[in-house]
N, C-alpha and C positions, 0 to 999 in steps of 0.2 A: 462765268464771270461772277464776282461777288462784292461784299460791303461793310459796317459802322463801329461803335465803342460800347463795351459792355455796360448795360444799365442806362445808356442815354435814351431819351424819349424824343421821338420825332413826330411832328404833326404832319400827317399826310391827308388832311381833311379828316381822316380817322387818326387815332393815336396808334403809331407803330412802335411797339416795344422793341428795343434793340440796343445795340452798342455801335461802336464804329469799326467792319471787316471782311476773304475769299477762300477756298479750301484746297484739297490735294496739295500740290506744290505751293499754292497760294492760299492755303487755308480753306479751300472749298471742300475737300473730302476730309473726313475725320477717320481715325483708326477705329476699327471695330474690336470688341473684346469677344473672341469666339464668334458666335453667330448673332451677336446682339450689338447694334450700333448704340454707343453712349451719346446721348443728345447733348453735346456741349456746344458752346457758341462757335459759329463759323462766319466767314466773311460773306456779306451780301452787298450788292450795290443797286442803287436806283439812280435815275437821271431826272434832274430838275432842269427844265428847258426855258430859255428866254429868247423869244423871237424878235428880230429887228424888223422895222417897217420895210416891206418889200421894196427893194430898189432905192431905198432912201440913203444908205450910207455904206461905205466900204469899211469893214471891221478889220482892225490892224493888230491891236495888242490888248491883253487883259492882265490884270494883276489884283492882288488882295493885300491890304495892309494889316498891321497888327491889331486893328480894331475889328477885322472881319469885313471891312468895306470892300466891295468889288467895283472896279472901274474898267470900262472898255474904251479904248481910244479908237475913234473912227476918223474918216477924212472930213467929218463935219463937227468934230469936237468930242468931248467926253460924254459917255453914256453910262448908265447904271442899271442893274437889274431891278425890275419892279414886279412884285406880287406873284411870284412863282412858287409852286410847291409840287410835290410828286403827283402826277396825273392832271395837274392844273397849271398849264404853262403860263409863264409870265411874259414880260416884254422888256426890251431895252429902250429906255427913255433918256431924254437929255438930263445930264447931271448938272443941277443948278446950285449945288452946295456952296461953292465959292463964286460970288458974283463976277470977279475979274476974269475967271478962267474962260468964260464964254468969248472973250475978246482976244485970247491968246491964239496964235497960229501954231498949234501944237503939232509936233512932228513925231514924237516918240513918248512912250510911257514905260517906266521901269520901276522896280521895287528895290530899295536900298535900305538896309537895316530895318526891314519890315515897314518902311514908309514909302509913299508914292513920290517919285521924282519925275519931272517932266522936262522935255526938250522942246523949245519953241524956236522960231526963226532967229532969235537974238540971244537966248540964254538957256541955262539949266536952272531950274527952280523947283521949289517944293513949298507946300503949305504946312509941312511938319517943321519941327525944330523952331517953332515960333515964326516960321516964314523967313528965317535968316539965310537959308541957302539961296544964293543967287550968283551964278557964274556967267558973266557976259562972254559971248563969242562972236566972231565975225565970219564964220564959215558960210560959204555960199550953198544954199539949198541943203541945210543939214537934214539928215535922215534918221540917225539913231545915236543913242548915248549909252555908254557902259560905265557904271561906277567902278572905281578901283578901291584903293586903300586910302583911309583918312580923307574922305570926301574929294578924292581925285577923280577925274572923268576923262574918258576917251570919247571924242565926238567924231562921227563920220559924216562927211558931206558928199557932194557930187565930185567923186574922184579925189577928195582931199580928206585929211585927218588932222585933228588937233588934240593935244594932250594938255589938260589943265590941272594944276595943283595949287592949293592955297588961293583958289579963285583967279589964278593967273595962267595964261597960256605959256607953257614952257617948251613946247615942241610943236612943230607942224610938219606934215609930210604929204606925199601924193601917192595915189594908187593908179595914176594914169587913167586908162579907160575902164579899169576894173570897178565893179560896183560892190560895195560892202553889203553882204546879205545878212550877216549875224555877227555878234561880238559876245565875248564872255571874259571872265577874269578869274585867275587862279590866285587866291590870297596866299597860299603856301609858297608859291614861286614868285609872287609879285609880278605876274605876267598876264598881259592881255592877249587874247586870241581873236583873230579876225578871219572871216570866211568870205571868199568871193566865188563866183561860179567855177573857177579853175584852181584856186590856191587856198592854202591855210597859211596865215602869217602870224607872227608873234610881235608884240611890242614890249620891250623890257624897260621898265621905268627907271632903273638905276643907271642905264646907259643911254636912255632915249633912243633906242635903236629898233628899227623895223626890219624883220627878217622873214623871208619866205622859207617855210619848213616842210611843206608837202604840196604836191600838185596833182592834178587829175582833170576830170571833166564832168560836167553835169551836176556839180555840187548845188544843193538847195538849202541846207540847214545843218546845224551841228550842235553837240552838247558835250561838255566835260563829264566823264563818268569814272566810276571806280576810284573815287578819291583823287581825281585829276590825273590818274595814270593813263587813261585812255581818252581819245577824242573819237566820238561816234559821229560820222559824217553822213548825212542823208543825201541821197542823189535822186535823179529822176528814174533810177532803176535799182532800188535797194539801198543798202548802207554799207559803209566801210568802218573798220575799227583800226585806229592808228595809235601806236604806243608813243606817248608824249616824251619819253626819255630818249628813244632812238629815232623817233619819227619814221619808223618803219610800219608798213601795213601789217596787221595781225590777221592771218587767215585770208580767205577769199571774200569777195563782195557777197553779201547775203541778199539775194533777190527772192528767196522763198518766203514771202511775206503775204499777209492777206491782200495787200495791194502795194506794189513796189514804187509807185510814183510819189515820193515823199515830199512833204512840205514843211514838216516840223519834227524836231527831235528834242527830248528832254529827259533828264533823270529826275524822277520824283519818288521820294521815299525809298530810294535804293533800287527802283525799277526803271528800266528803259521804256519810254513811251514814244510812239511815232504817230505823227499826223500825215495824212495822205490826201490825194484828191478823191479818195473813196473811204472816208472814215478814219478812225483812230484805233490803235491797238497797243497793248501792253505786253511786254515779253515776260513769260513766266520762267521759273527756275529750270524747267526742262527744255527751254528753248522755244516752246510753242507760244501761241499768242491768245490773249483775250481780245476779241474783235468787237468794236463798238461802231456800228454802221447802221444807217437808217434812222427813222424818227423814233424808234423805241429809245434810242440813246442820244441822237444829235439833231439839232434843228436843220443843219445842212450837211452836205456830203464832204465839201472841201474844207479841210482844217487849216486855219491860219496860225494858230498858236496853241501850245500846251503849257499849263502853268499849275503849280501847286495851289490849292485853295486853303481854306481854314481847316485845321485839324487834318483829317485824312482825305478831304475832298480833293478832286482833280478838276481843274477848269479846262474846258475844250472850246476854244473860239472857232467858229466856222463861218462860212460865207453868209449864212442866214441867221446867225444868232449864237448864243452862248449855251453850253451845256455844263451843268455842275454835277459831276458824278459824286454821289455821297456814298462812302464806304462805312459800313457798320457791322458789328457782330450781333447775331442773335441766334436763337436755337430753332430747330424745326418746329417746336411747339409754339414759339412766338410767331413764326411764319403761319402756322395753322390758325392761330387766333386772328391774325390780320386777314387771312383769306376768308375765315368764317364771317367776319364783319362785312367784307366786300360782298360775299355771297348773299347775306341777308339784306343788305342795303340796296343792291343793284340787280339781283339776278333771280328774284322770286316772282313768278307769273302764275297766279291762281294756285300756288303751291308747287308749281313745276320749277325745275332747274333750267333757267332760260339764258339765252345770249342777248346782250344789249346790241341792238342793230340800228341802222339808219343814222349813225353818228356823223358829225361834221369834223373831219380831221382830228380824231382823238378826243373830242369834247364829250366826256361821259354824260354831261347834263343835257346833251342834244339828242340822245338816243331813246329808243323805245324797246320794250321787252318783245322779243320776236318769238313767233311760233316755230315749231320744228316738226319734221317728219318723225323725229325720235324724242319727242317730249317725254314719253314714258321711259325710254332707255336712259337718257341723261339724268332723269329724276331718280331712276332706280339706282344709278351709280352714286349719286349724291346721298340718297337715302341709306345705301349700304355703308357709306362712310360715317354717317350719323349714328347708325346702329352700332358700328364698331366703337365709335366714340362713347356712346352711352354704356356699352359693355365695359369699357376701360375706366371711365370716370364716374358714371352714375349721375351725370349732370342733368338737372331738370330741363335746362334749355335744350339739350340734345333731344330729350324725349319729346318736348313740344314741337321741335322741328320735324321729328319723325311723324308725329300725329298729323301735322298740317300737310306734309307731302304725301303721306299714305292716303289721306282723304282725297287728294288730287288723283292719285293712282286708282283708287276705287271708283271715282267718278268716271274714269275712262271706260269702265265696264257698265255703268248704269245710265250713261247719257245716250247710249244707242239702244235700239230695240232687240239686239241679238244676245241671247243668253250666253254669258261667259266669253264674249268677244271684246277684246280691249281696243278702244279707239286709239288712233295715233295721238290725237290732241283734241282740245275743244276750245271754243272762243265765243264771245258774245256775237249775236246775230247782227248782220248788216255790214260785215267787213270782209266777206269772202274774197272779193276781188283784190284786197290789199294783203291777203295772207299768202303764204307759200303754197304752190300747187292748188290753185282755186278749183280745179276740176275734181279734186278728191274729197271736197267738203260736202256734207249732208246736213239738212235741217234736223234738229232734235225735236222731240215732241213738245218740249218746253219752248214757248215762243221767243224766249230771250237768247237761245243758245244754238250753236252749230257744232258738229263733230267731224273729225277727219277719219276717213275710211282707209282701206287698202293696207292694213297693218301687216308688218313684216316679221320674219323670224327673229331678227335682232331685237325687236321690241319684246317678243315673247320670252327669249332667254334672259333678257334683262329683268323682266318681271319675276320670272322663276327664281333667279339669283337672289334678288332682294327680299322677296317674300320668305324664302328659306332663312336668310340671315336674320331677319326681324323675328320670325317665329322661334328661332333657336336662341337668340341673344337678348331680346328685349323682354324683361320680366313683367311688363305691364299686361295684365290678363286681357284687357280689351284690345290692345294693339296686337298682341300675339294672335288672338282669335280672328281679328280682321285680316291679318296676313295669311293665315291658314285658309280662311274662307276664299280669299282671292286666288291662291294657287290652286285650290280645289276647283273653283269655277273655270279657270283657264284650262286646266287639264281635262275636265269633263267635256268642255267644248271640243277640244282637239280629239279626244278619244271617240266621242259620240259622232263626230263628223269625219271619221275614217282618216285621221292624221292630217287634217287640213284646218286652217283658219277660214271659216266661211263668212263672207262679207254680206253687206246689206242686200246684194243682188242675188244671193244664193250660190255664188261661185267662190272657189278658193281665191284668196289673194295671190298676187304674183309670187311672193316669197314665203308665204306661210304654208309650207308643204313638207311633210315628213313621211308621206306614204311610201312603202317599198317600191311601188311602180315608178315613183319620181326619183327617189334616192338612188336606187340600184340601176337606174337607167344611165347614170353617169359612169364613165369608165373609172377604173380604180385610181388613176392618177389625177382625176379632177377633184379638187378640194371639197366641193359641196357634198360629195358622197360621204366622206369622213366626217365633215362638220355637222351635217344634219343628223347623222347617226349619233354623234357624241352629244349634241344638244338635246335631242328628244329623250335619250336615256337619262341624262341629268335631270330633266324636267320631271320625268316619271318617278325617278328615285326621290326627288324632293317632295312631290305630292304624296307618295306613299309614306315617307318618313313621318310626315306630320298629320296625315289623315288616317293612316293605317287601312286605307281601302285597298283590298286585295286586287281589284281590277288594274290598278296602276302597276303593281308588281308583276302580275300575270302578263299584261300587255308588254311590259319592258322585256321580259324573258322571251316572249314570242318574237319580238323584233330582233333581239340579239341571237337567239338560237335558230329560229326558223327563217329569218330573212337576212342573216349575215351582218347585222349591225355591229356586233362585237368585233367581228373580223374587219369590218370597215374602219372601226375606231382604232384598230391596231396598225393600220397602214403607216409605215414610217414617213415622217415629213419629207425626207429626202426623195421619196418617190412621188411626191405631189409636183405636178408640172403641167405643161401644155398637153391638151388632148391631141391624139394622133389625127393626121389628116384623114378626112372621110367621116369623122365623128359628126354627130348632128351639130347644127349651128349654135344651139344654146350651150352645149358643153364647150365648144370652142370659144365662145364669147366669155364664159365664166372662167376659162383657164388661160386667158391671154397673158396674165401676169399674176403675181402674188397679190391676194386681196387682204389688205391690212384690217379691214372691217371683220373679216373672218377670224383674225387673231383675237379681236375683242370678244366675239361671240364664243369662241373656244374657251377663253380664260374665264369669262363670266360663268360659263357652264361647268368649269372644273370645280367650282365650289360645291355644287350639288352632286357632281359626278363622284368626287373623291370623298367628300364629307359624309354623304348619305349612301355610300355604296351598300348594296344588298348583302355582301359577304366579303370576307377577307381575301378570297381568291380574286374576285373582281377588283377589289381595292388595289391589290398588287399590280394587276394589269393596267388599271387606270393610272397608277403612279408611273409606270413605265412609259405610257403614252404621253403623259403630261411632261415628264422630264425630256422626252424626245422632242416635243414641241419647243420647250424652253431652250434646248440646245440650238435649235434652228434660229431662234429669236435673239440669241445673245448679242450679236453684233449691233443691234439697235439700242441696247442699254435702256430698254423701256422699263420705267420704274414700276408700273403696275404688274407687268408680267413677271418681273423678278420677285415682287412681294407675293404674288399668287403662288409662285413656285415654292416659297417658304412653307406653304401649307403642306406640301408633300415631301419636301427635302430641306428641313430647317437648318441642316448643317452643310448643305451643298447647293447654294444658290448664290447669285451675284449680289450680295448685300452691299458691297462697296459701290457698285454701279447703281443700285436702287437709291442709296443715300445721295450719290452724285446727282441723279436725276432730280430728287427733291430739293437739294440745295441749289442746283444750277437753274431750276425753272425760274424765269423772271417774275418779279413782283408785278410788272406791267403786263397785263394780259390783253392789251389792245392789239388788234390785228393790223399792225403797221406793215407797210411794204418792206420786204426783206430780200436781200440778194447775197448769195454766196458762190454762185456758179463762176464768178470771175476770179476767185481767190487763187493765189499762187502758192499758198502754204499747205494745200491739201493735195491728196493723191487720188485722182479720178480712176474709176475702173470701167471696164467695158459694160455695155448694156447687158442686163441679165434678167432672168425671170423674177427674181425677188425685188427688182428695181432698187438695188443698192448702188449708190452713185459714187461713194468714196470708200477708201480702205478703212476709214475710222469715222464713226458718227460724230457730228459736231455737238457742242453743248446746247441744251435747250434754249438758253438765253441768246444764242446767235442764230437760231432757226425761227421760222414762222411759228406762231402759237398753234399748237396742234392737240386735238383730242387723241385718245389712245387708239382710235381706228384709222390713223393716218400713217403714212410712211415717214419715219424719222430721218430718212436719207433724202427726202425732198428738200432742195436747197433754197428755192426762191418762192416768193408769194407777193401778190400786189394788193395787199389789204387796204392800204391808204388810210388807215385809222378809222374805218367805217363801222367797226364793231368791237365789242369787248367780250371775250369768252368768260364763262364762269369757272371758278376754281373748284366747284363742287365735285365734278367727275375727274378733271385733269389732275388735281393735286390732293384734295382732301381725302378721296377714297384710298389711294395708295398709302398716304401717311397714317390714317387711322386703322387701316387693315394691318399695317406694319406694327403699330402699337398693340393691336389686339393679339396678333400672332407672337408678340414678344420679341420681335427682331429689331425694334426701335424702342429705346428706353424712354421713360419720362425725362424731362429736362433736368 
């Protein structure tokens, strides 16, 4: 889904450089020139939410006038949005602008000639046009008003209708027991349209005649579309399209929607929008939908009305408040600038790349910086992005970011008493019972600090990846030397301890194992055999490349030639699967399904595996293995894996999908509750080893916020707005790697 207008400046608490706009068919994807994406502006969207007091009012209508003023009609009078901006929700409060309005018994709100018009129990009125609009009526229990031509109005009451021209009632009629659900006016035909639960009627002003033109069942809403040539009728099970010339239905009822129980239909800026009891969606040119559901986008699930806002904005009124979707254009580089500010302001913990946790329903000011099992891994990925950024731009700010986070990485090695052993994390003393996995924490020799033990192989490969990237690409001598020193310390520890990470208790950690007895104990189809072989060779090659210590090269060839690690690495991904019955329990557990954390470990290792290959023969084999893995991953359209593949196949990787990932990733990284498993516009597939749930992956902004180690085919999550992820590893790493590899241009 996407957003704004070129050059417009939005305040999001931070300044968001942008314009007002989405890609592919909707502007989300841009065309690539060869194997390079030209970073031109694309459409992005954000949601600014305004919550109503819980249980206080029933929200009915919303509109915006020519001044940009937004009003909401409720059963308790007029409301207006107050104090909302992106990530900082506002509220709906009483509109006190005009003193007399609080005493009016308002029944409807509409917009005519870009001005607010109201229906109350006695009249149609407005505060525009110097307040001169005032049309008295005598309808019993009036419910809605529809402006026509030259200040004429059609008013619906309880089973009754009245048409008013020149402030005088010139016609009255009855609908019997039918209730008017919606009305519209076609200025070209000078014709009013009315909808009831079973009928479409027209009222012709030249003959004052009311005619039934179409019938059915379960009608809920409608909208004129395509220049008035079609009427789109929402129902409780999809929508119908009716030709307004012949009044014949066009095609079949469309129920293949994100959710077919429709409550509202509107044509906004040439696109059909639908509201439902489970969110809103916009139809794209290819017939698919952008889906806005859950509190990333809307205050409530049930949509009451859809309306155009100011400029490119779209207003979505729900049962619990109002959402203003702001659409704007900006470049990937501008998105990177925004995410960089977010990263530095809210996600730095002692130099680590951290998640904001403990939040109260999306309130980013209520959270704290959380510790993680993988502080070193997530920081490695952020650091890698900053190293690529520095290599591309030479920015001093990027270099300073590298220094600060590399110091945090180094302290992982020095805060514990074990030579060359990286801690998982560290924290000030006295809070172990409030940290994750309290049993893994140990006291440091320094009385102020504790450190986290049981470091795993995913930490180790993350460290090796970024130390190599920094050593190669950062031209600061001190930083380069620091990175080389750290990769050397890590690999000395592993080699000297017989291919194990040895913890404080003198025993190998659960996952820090690369010894042949461990690796080759797995059957060929168990992924850990291939993964651990690939990772350890990548780590040894990186260490040798920068230290030139022969032991790393010698040991790598021993593992490849004498222990079959090269053969392990070349096992095709299609052969990875469940262990056969009778295999040991550990192998069976590790092969129950595809492990997406393994993908992350593989691809981080591919940098050192391919970039620092000992010779061209090995490099060709590595390339073959990497492309084989990428082919298996292609259905996920994972941005980072596609960019990594550009390292080995710059003219044959999914650049369009990588850009789609970067453009479609939401600006809101709060972990809201998300649901997609109920959708009727997707095609589920049978349960499978890779845990792919649909025939086609959904866009990132319709899915739960996920790091690269998660299954992008997972459809639901119950985040409830309790945390905010960092963009450092999720977004900034693939973007800046793409810039460094030359597959994404400067803006």
